[in-house]
N, C-alpha and C positions, 0 to 999 in steps of 0.2 A: 621048708621055704629055700630058695632058692639065693644064694648070694645078692642076685641082680633085680629078684621083687621086693631084697630086704630094700636094698639101697632104694629103688623108689619106692617103698613105705618111708622112707626116711622122709624123702623131698618131699613128697608129700606130704608129714609130719612137719616140716619146717615152715611147708605155703601156708599150714591152718594156723601156725603158729602167727606172720604175718600178717595172714587174714583176722586174726583175734587181734593183734597187734593196730590195725588201720582202726577197726571197728571199734575198739578203746580206746585211740586217740579222739576219733570223731563224734563219739560219744559224750567224753568228756565236753569234750566243745559245743557241744551241747545243753547240757545241764548248766555251764554256764554263762553260756549265750539267755541263757532260760535265767536264771538267777542276776544276771545284768540284769533285765528287765525284768525284773520285779513278777515275773511268771512264778505258775506251779508247779515244779521240777521233779516233785514226787515219783512221775509215773516216769522221766527220764533216771531220776536216778535207781532207782530200781534193775531199770535195761539195764544203765550203768554196772552193777552188782552183775548181774548176769553176764555179761561179757568180761567181767575180771574173772568170772568162777569159770567163767570158757576158758581163759585163757592160761588159767591154772592147770587148769585138761590139759590143754593142748600143749603145755612146757611139759608137763609128765609122761604124757605118750609121745614127746618126740625124742624126752632123755631113753624113757625103757627102749622104742625100735634100735636106738643110736648102739645103748650097749647090746641089744642084740647082734646087730651090724658089727661092731664092734670085737665081740667074741667071737662069732664067726669070721673071722675074718684072723684072727687070731688062732683059731684051730686051721683052719686050714691055709697058715702059715705054721701053725706046728711051734711058735712065741708064743709068749705071756707080754711082750711089751703093748706097751698103749698103738692102737691102731688110728682109731680117727676119734677128733676133739665134739662133742655132741652138738654143743652151743656153737651153731656156724654164724649166728648174726648179733646181737643185744640185748635180743629179746629178753633175757634175764634181770636185762638191768637197765631195762627201759625209761625208771624212774627218772632219770637227768635229763632225758629225750624229755616225759610227756607231764615236769612241771607246769606250776602256773604262770611261768616267764613264757614260756614257750609259743604259746597264744600272741604274744609280743613279738617274742621275736620274728618269729612266721610271719606279723605284719610287718614291720620291718624289710 
C-alpha cells in the first residue's frame, strides 16, 4: 500500500475514533437521563457497552494503522526515528471529558 493510501486510512481511523467518542458521550447522557427519570435503562446500558467495545476496537485499529504509517515513513526515509504520533486527539484519555460532571458543565 502506498504512503498516501496509508495516511488516508489513518485519517479515516481517527475519524472513526471521533465518531465512537461522540456516540459514547451521547449514549452515556441517554442512560443518565433514563436513570434520573426512574425508567428502565437496561437496553440503553447494553448499547453503551457495545459503544465502549466499538471505541476500544477503533482505538486499536487507529494505533495499528499509525504504526504502519510510521514504519513506512521510517523505511522511506531510511531512519529509525519517530515519525508521527498516532494519538492526534485525546481519545485515549477522554474519561476526564466524559465524567459525571460533564453534563452539568455543558448545561452551565
